Phi, psi and omega in degrees: 000305187292326175298321178296310181302315182299307176301319184297321189282318175302319175296321179298314181295321177307307187295317182293315178308312186293325180283335178275347193290133177204155186249134174222133181230134172216133181220129175238141188209136169228115182236130187212151182160189179229127182151216174243138184226135170226125183215135172238155180206132191215139174210149175214159175258351181201151184277157178074199178268071185210176174060217186241140178232149171208138179217141186209136175223142174229134172209149173153187191228146179128222176264150184204138172225128187222113179240118180220164166223132166236132177229122180239129176234180183301330183227015176204163175222134180233135180216131181223141188211134163237128188228149172212122183226130185224126188270134152206161183289147168233156184220127176236175179300330183278357176144176177259125176251115181235026189274131168291166187280139177241133174219114171241132175230142177222133176233128173232143176240100185286333184294330173253354183070049180226149182212141180225141182231138176224115187223135172226137178224162176053039188272126167269340174210139186208113169235124188216146169241124179235131171231134190222130172217137179218134173175202189250142173283145174228027189268351176079016173264003174235145183273350187267139188293337183239020181299125186200190184221156164226115181233141186219140171234124180238134174217118197210145166245123200226142154240104182156225187235135172232155178209114181234135186195159178214147185221139174236125179231156172287117182305330186269148182269143179287178172299342175264008177076025184238161178262117172305138180256122185272322183184157178201155177224126181224127183226127177238132186228136177219128185134220183243127186198170168237150185226136172218118178216148174235126179242134182221105188241111184247149184242146170216040176233167184286172185287155169222171176208145171209162190271349178248157181285106190254015181222062178289165173289140187280000000 
């Protein structure tokens, strides 16, 4: 009897633990200086090709100021960033660094089939403000299991190369096993320019699943 009670209690604890398990990530950072910098940032709400995904990477040499906040909860991701980068070569006893600045951000919402990409490469100067939020609605106003949002605001001054795009696909596969594409926007710029964009992608369809990445960064 005691063995049965012990086994039942252990099973109950395992079930409670699995139901209560959730991941929460928060990071706030301010980094400034002169030299070479390389940084990667990643967060996701579910494994595989599901949920919300976010990845960002920065590298280059010269003067830099980077302030950001990242919050990852079980059903949403929020990211804000203020950055100013100025390229010039730097030399230390460990070596010479002359790489121009690269700053790439990608956020995907597999639940509604939306992805946005902001990428700057070969940048001699970059000043930008980025805000991204993606997640599921939990207000109870919608009947669909995966109705959610992906919103992005980009504002930048650049000397270099920029690539900005978004893609919207149906989370459900068709009878031929494909995800219908509802819209896309891709913009490539080289030179001296300013960018101001606001992107709002809302979903109102039910969940879908497939075993390959059908929502890649553009």
